[in-house]
C-alpha positions in Angstrom: 139.3 128.7 95.4 139.6 127.8 91.5 136.3 128.6 90.1 135.2 127.1 86.7 132.3 126.1 84.3 131.3 122.9 82.7 128.5 121.3 81.3 126.5 118.1 83.0 125.8 115.9 79.6 122.7 114.7 81.1 121.4 117.7 82.7 121.8 119.8 79.9 119.8 117.6 77.9 116.0 119.4 77.1 114.4 121.5 80.0 111.1 123.5 80.5 110.5 125.0 83.7 106.9 123.6 83.9 108.6 120.1 83.6 110.3 120.3 87.0 107.5 122.2 88.7 105.1 119.0 87.9 107.3 116.4 89.5 109.6 117.9 92.7 107.6 115.9 95.2 106.3 112.4 94.9 102.3 113.3 96.1 102.9 116.0 93.0 103.9 113.8 90.2 103.1 114.0 87.0 103.8 113.4 83.4 105.8 116.0 82.1 106.2 118.1 78.4 109.6 119.2 77.4 110.7 122.2 75.4 114.0 122.4 73.7 116.6 122.9 76.6 119.6 125.0 76.7 122.2 122.4 74.9 125.3 123.0 76.2 124.9 125.0 79.9 127.6 126.4 82.2 127.5 125.6 85.6 129.5 127.9 88.0 131.5 125.3 90.3 134.3 125.1 92.6 136.3 122.7 94.3 136.1 121.9 98.0 137.8 119.5 99.8 138.8 118.0 96.8 135.1 117.6 95.5 133.3 119.4 92.9 130.7 121.5 93.9 128.0 123.5 92.1 126.8 126.9 93.2 122.8 127.5 94.7 122.9 130.4 92.3 123.3 127.8 89.1 120.5 125.6 90.4 118.3 128.6 90.7 118.9 129.6 87.0 119.0 125.9 85.8 115.5 125.0 87.1 114.1 128.5 87.0 113.4 129.1 90.6 111.8 132.6 91.0 112.6 133.6 94.6 115.5 133.2 96.7 115.7 134.1 100.1 118.6 133.4 103.1 118.2 133.5 107.0 121.5 132.4 108.9 122.4 129.2 107.7 118.8 128.4 106.0 118.8 129.4 102.0 115.6 129.0 100.5 114.7 128.7 96.6 111.2 129.1 95.3 108.9 128.9 92.6 105.3 130.0 94.2 103.6 129.1 90.8 100.9 125.9 91.3 102.2 123.4 92.0 104.3 125.2 94.5 108.0 124.1 94.6 110.4 124.8 97.6 114.4 124.0 98.2 115.7 124.3 101.6 119.4 124.2 101.8 120.8 124.4 105.2 124.7 125.1 105.3 127.0 123.3 107.4 124.5 119.9 107.1 123.5 117.3 105.1 119.9 118.1 105.2 117.9 119.2 102.1 114.2 119.7 102.1 112.3 119.7 98.9 108.6 120.7 99.6 109.4 119.8 103.4 110.4 115.9 102.4 113.7 115.3 103.9 116.9 114.0 102.2 120.0 113.1 103.7 123.1 114.8 101.3 126.1 112.9 100.8 128.4 115.8 101.3 127.7 118.9 103.4 126.4 121.8 101.8 128.9 124.7 102.1 128.6 128.4 102.5 131.9 129.9 101.4 132.8 133.6 100.2 129.2 134.6 100.6 127.8 131.4 98.3 126.2 128.4 98.5 127.8 125.3 97.3 126.0 121.8 96.7 128.5 118.6 95.9 127.9 117.9 92.5 127.7 114.1 93.5 124.5 115.4 95.4 122.8 117.3 92.3 123.7 115.1 89.6 122.4 111.8 91.7 119.8 113.1 93.6 118.6 116.6 93.1 118.0 116.5 89.5 116.6 112.8 89.6 114.0 114.0 92.3 113.2 117.7 90.1 113.4 115.8 86.7 112.4 111.9 86.6 111.1 111.7 83.5 114.5 112.8 82.1 116.1 109.4 84.0 117.5 107.5 80.8 117.0 104.5 81.9 113.6 104.1 83.7 110.5 103.4 81.7 107.2 101.1 81.7 106.9 98.7 83.7 104.0 96.4 85.5 105.9 94.2 87.8 106.5 94.6 91.4 109.1 92.6 93.7 108.0 93.0 97.5 110.7 91.6 99.8 109.4 91.5 103.3 112.7 91.1 105.3 113.8 88.3 107.7 111.7 85.3 108.4 112.5 82.1 109.7 115.2 81.6 111.9 115.8 85.5 111.8 113.0 87.3 113.3 114.5 90.6 112.8 114.1 92.8 115.8 111.4 91.9 118.5 109.0 93.6 120.9 106.6 92.4 123.4 103.6 92.6 120.2 105.6 90.3 118.0 108.5 90.2 115.5 109.9 92.0 112.5 109.7 89.4 110.4 105.8 89.1 111.3 105.0 92.3 110.5 107.1 92.6 107.2 105.3 89.8 105.7 101.8 91.4 107.0 102.8 94.9 105.0 103.8 92.8 102.2 100.5 91.0 101.6 98.5 94.0 101.8 100.4 96.3 99.8 100.4 93.2 97.4 96.1 93.2 97.0 96.6 97.4 96.9 99.1 97.0 94.0 97.3 94.3 92.1 93.9 96.2 92.6 96.1 98.9 90.5 96.8 96.3 87.7 100.3 95.3 88.7 101.7 92.1 88.7 103.1 91.3 92.3 106.0 88.7 93.3 107.2 88.5 96.7 110.6 86.9 97.9 108.7 85.2 100.4 105.0 84.3 101.0 105.5 82.7 104.7 107.7 82.4 107.9 110.5 81.1 106.2 114.3 82.3 106.2 116.0 83.6 103.0 119.4 84.6 102.7 120.3 88.2 101.4 121.5 86.6 98.3 118.8 84.3 97.5 116.9 87.7 97.8 118.9 89.1 95.3 118.9 86.4 93.1 115.1 86.0 93.1 114.9 89.8 92.3 117.5 89.3 89.6 115.4 86.6 88.0 112.5 88.4 87.3 113.6 89.3 83.7 110.8 92.0 82.8 110.9 95.3 84.3 110.3 95.8 87.6 110.5 97.7 90.9 111.9 96.2 94.1 110.7 97.3 97.5 112.6 95.9 100.4 109.7 96.0 103.4 111.1 96.7 107.1 110.7 98.1 110.7 113.6 99.3 112.4 114.9 99.1 116.4 116.7 101.7 118.1 116.2 102.8 121.4 112.9 103.7 123.3 113.5 107.2 121.9 114.1 106.8 118.2 111.4 107.1 115.9 109.8 108.1 112.6 110.1 106.7 108.8 113.3 106.1 106.7 113.9 105.0 102.8 117.0 104.3 101.8 118.5 104.1 98.4 122.0 102.5 97.1 125.0 104.9 97.8 126.7 106.2 94.9 130.5 105.0 94.4 132.3 107.0 96.5 129.7 107.5 99.2 129.8 105.6 102.4 127.0 103.8 103.9 124.8 105.8 106.2 126.5 106.6 109.4 130.1 105.8 108.7 132.9 107.1 107.0 134.1 105.9 103.1 135.7 102.7 103.1 137.9 101.4 100.2 135.2 99.3 98.7 132.7 101.8 98.7 134.4 103.0 95.2 133.8 100.2 93.5 130.2 100.7 91.7 127.8 98.0 92.4 124.8 96.3 90.0 122.4 98.7 91.8 124.2 101.4 90.8 122.9 101.4 87.2 119.8 102.7 88.9 121.1 105.3 91.0 118.6 108.1 89.3 115.7 105.5 89.4 116.3 104.7 92.8 116.3 107.9 94.3 113.3 109.0 92.3 111.4 105.5 93.6 112.6 106.5 97.0 111.2 109.9 96.9 107.9 108.5 95.7 107.6 106.0 98.3 108.5 108.3 101.4 106.6 111.4 100.1 103.4 109.1 99.9 103.9 107.6 103.1 104.3 111.0 105.0 101.7 112.7 103.4 99.1 109.8 103.8 100.5 109.7 107.7 99.9 113.3 108.2 96.6 113.3 106.2 95.4 110.6 108.9 96.6 112.5 112.3 99.0 109.9 112.8 102.2 111.3 114.9 105.2 110.3 113.5 108.5 111.8 112.0 110.1 112.0 108.5 113.9 110.6 109.3 114.5 111.1 105.6 115.6 109.6 102.3 119.0 108.0 103.0 121.9 106.4 101.1 123.1 102.9 102.6 125.0 100.0 101.2 122.6 97.2 102.2 122.8 93.7 100.2 119.7 93.9 98.7 120.0 97.7 97.5 124.0 96.4 96.2 122.7 93.5 94.2 119.2 93.9 92.9 119.7 95.3 89.1 116.0 96.9 89.2 114.9 100.1 90.5 115.3 99.1 94.5 114.6 100.7 97.9 114.6 99.7 101.3 111.6 100.9 103.7 111.5 101.2 107.5 108.4 101.8 108.3 108.6 102.8 112.2 110.2 102.1 115.3 109.3 98.8 117.0 111.3 100.0 119.9 109.4 103.1 120.5 106.2 102.6 122.8 104.0 104.3 120.9 105.2 103.5 116.8 105.1 99.8 118.4 101.6 100.1 118.9 101.2 101.9 115.6 102.9 98.9 113.7 100.7 96.4 115.4 97.7 98.2 114.3 96.1 97.1 110.9 94.9 100.7 110.4 98.4 102.0 110.8 99.5 98.7 108.6 96.8 99.7 105.9 98.0 103.2 105.4 101.3 102.2 105.0 100.2 99.4 102.2 97.7 102.1 100.5 101.1 104.5 100.2 103.2 101.7 98.9 100.6 101.4 95.9 100.3 104.9 95.6 104.5 105.6 95.5 104.7 102.9 92.6 102.1 104.4 90.7 103.4 108.0 90.7 106.7 107.0 90.3 105.8 104.9 87.2 103.8 107.9 85.8 106.9 110.4 86.4 109.5 108.2 84.7 107.1 107.0 81.6 106.4 110.5 80.8 109.5 111.0 79.1 109.8 107.6 77.5 108.6 108.0 73.7 111.0 111.1 73.7 113.9 109.4 75.3 113.3 106.6 72.5 
């Protein structure tokens, strides 16, 4: 196992301990202040199965975690100061919990020679943008939100005895539009009625919005009577597969949406975090399925920061009734608006410093 040290150019920019503490999980997002950073910063790395990995010790030092504990396969990094920040890394798996919000990593967490290792891809493309959204170079202020209610017309999407996914997608998008407009955003929708749009038409619509914007595709899930929960997808970075399958040759190619990789994951974190926070506060029984990577067409083609949100399973008896409920729809709509506000505050905080 060959070890080395190197500098991540983007990650070795200015850093203050308070900066990342303020922004780790999106119900905690707040504007940052940044002190002069470490400049060239050495990372302990190794090659595992042909991929570059970074030690958890390096992560602990760079992000100034105060406490570390380990029990079995679980490594916990924590800073107990307010707001408290905790990262849980389970070796042998792909799951990372940040303040109990679930992220599905692209590559497994490795235990090697008594140390825990995280892939450089996951550190640079997921962990760092979540911990430091104000350092995302191509993100900034925006006033426009593009809502994409999935399916429609001759494509009803998932069905159950209560309704169709296309109907619920449009219903939720309309409620979210009102919530966002009340917060001062301009909102445009790929469809505002029960009509069919191809995936390419949705991409073209979004890319024809010339001002800075974010894109949220709204869906509900289907997957058997036992599958349940909330999940948010962002575009897989180059070299990373669509969720649930192996890497294919075409996965190596960067797509237009990959220009926003860091912004995508920050927006997804804000959305998943806001939804889970509000659902738990409302004592609505649900399950955090996590933030995942995928190669959906709308994520691949849209040039704005983009996510695809799945608000529950229409195939699950309990969640089907929730999805049909106006109260549940309002909670999701308010969560979407909350997430956009928090994301904008987080990525805009460093805009003047980046200019």
